[in-house]
C-alpha positions in Angstrom: 85.1 159.0 -74.4 85.5 157.0 -77.2 83.8 153.5 -78.1 87.3 151.6 -78.0 87.2 153.0 -74.3 84.5 150.5 -73.5 83.4 148.0 -76.5 85.1 144.9 -75.7 86.3 143.6 -78.8 86.9 140.0 -77.8 82.8 140.1 -77.4 81.9 141.7 -81.1 79.4 138.5 -82.7 79.6 139.2 -86.0 76.4 137.1 -86.7 73.7 136.3 -84.0 73.1 132.6 -83.9 69.8 133.7 -81.3 66.5 134.5 -83.3 65.1 136.2 -80.2 65.4 139.9 -78.2 65.5 137.3 -74.9 68.1 134.9 -76.3 70.6 137.8 -78.4 70.3 139.3 -75.0 72.0 136.4 -72.9 74.3 135.7 -76.2 76.1 138.7 -75.5 76.0 138.4 -72.4 77.8 135.1 -72.3 79.8 136.5 -74.8 81.3 138.9 -72.3 82.5 136.6 -69.4 83.8 134.2 -72.6 86.3 137.7 -73.5 87.0 137.9 -69.7 85.6 140.9 -68.9 82.7 139.8 -67.1 82.5 136.8 -64.4 80.9 133.6 -65.6 78.2 133.3 -62.5 76.8 136.5 -63.4 75.9 136.1 -66.7 72.5 134.5 -66.2 71.8 137.2 -63.2 72.8 140.0 -65.4 70.5 138.8 -68.6 67.4 139.0 -66.4 68.3 142.0 -65.4 68.3 143.3 -68.8 65.6 140.9 -70.0 63.2 142.6 -67.1 64.5 145.8 -68.0 64.0 145.8 -71.8 60.4 144.5 -71.1 59.4 148.0 -68.9 60.3 149.8 -72.3 61.9 148.5 -75.3 65.7 149.6 -76.1 65.2 149.1 -80.0 65.1 152.5 -81.3 64.5 152.6 -84.6 66.2 152.1 -87.9 67.2 148.2 -87.1 68.9 149.3 -83.9 68.7 147.9 -80.1 70.7 149.5 -77.3 69.8 146.9 -74.4 71.8 148.7 -71.1 71.3 148.3 -67.4 73.2 149.9 -64.4 74.3 146.2 -61.9 76.1 146.0 -58.3 78.2 143.3 -60.1 79.8 145.3 -63.3 82.7 146.9 -61.7 83.7 148.5 -65.2 81.6 150.0 -67.7 81.8 146.9 -70.6 80.4 146.6 -74.2 79.7 144.8 -77.1 77.9 145.0 -80.2 76.2 141.9 -82.3 74.7 142.1 -85.3 71.8 139.3 -86.4 71.3 138.7 -90.0 67.7 137.7 -90.4 66.7 140.9 -88.0 65.4 140.1 -84.2 61.9 141.5 -82.8 63.0 144.3 -79.7 59.4 145.3 -79.6 60.9 148.5 -81.7 59.6 152.5 -81.8 59.1 151.9 -85.9 58.0 147.9 -85.8 60.7 147.3 -87.8 63.1 144.4 -86.9 66.7 145.0 -85.2 69.7 143.7 -87.1 72.3 145.4 -85.1 72.5 145.5 -81.0 74.8 147.4 -78.4 74.9 146.4 -75.2 76.6 148.1 -72.0 77.1 147.8 -69.3 77.7 149.7 -66.3 78.6 150.3 -63.4 75.4 151.4 -60.5 78.0 154.7 -58.4 79.2 156.5 -61.6 76.0 157.3 -63.9 77.2 160.2 -65.4 80.2 158.2 -66.7 77.5 156.0 -68.6 75.1 158.6 -69.2 78.5 159.4 -71.7 78.8 156.7 -72.9 75.6 156.1 -73.9 75.5 159.2 -76.1 78.5 158.6 -77.1 76.3 155.9 -79.2 73.8 157.4 -80.0 76.2 160.7 -82.3 77.3 157.2 -83.9 73.9 155.7 -84.9 72.7 159.0 -86.0 74.3 158.8 -88.4 73.3 156.9 -91.6 76.6 155.7 -92.4 77.9 154.3 -89.2 74.7 152.2 -89.1 74.8 150.9 -92.5 78.3 149.7 -92.1 77.3 148.3 -89.1 74.8 146.3 -90.5 76.6 145.6 -93.4 79.6 144.3 -91.7 80.1 140.4 -92.2 82.6 140.0 -89.5 84.5 140.9 -86.3 87.5 143.0 -88.2 84.9 145.2 -90.2 83.0 146.2 -86.8 86.0 147.1 -85.5 87.8 149.1 -88.2 83.8 150.5 -88.1 84.9 151.6 -83.8 88.2 152.8 -85.0 87.1 154.8 -88.0 84.1 156.2 -85.4 86.4 157.3 -83.1 88.7 158.8 -84.8 86.0 161.3 -86.5 84.7 161.5 -83.5 88.3 162.3 -82.3 89.2 165.2 -86.0 85.3 166.7 -84.9 86.6 167.6 -81.6 89.8 169.4 -82.6 
């Protein structure tokens, strides 16, 4: 599985306008709706579910990264997006540092293996300092899309 298999390019937000965790989550969910991959009547409900999940335990994993994710019955196909915050967001991260890169993943509940595979894919890239650095420095959508393509290509090369 590649990042480009589930990351929705049209929903990427290179400069989140939100200054809180909850607003950033809403902004990313709305971007998926605006990209046409999420029913707009479900955006509030899905955003609330993600925020409830965050309240149970932060997905701020440290090093400026958060990976909010849920499985939801209204999601028929796994989708994700990326948002970058220039000022940083308080996600109650494990390292207490602000979050600058948010990778959101929404999955259907009936395919937990695929959800886990996508999460493993995301985390394998986030472990690489260069990936995190370039993601944080990306100034536009094109730079983020290029990073996703490069990550997919490097993953493919390492699988050969």
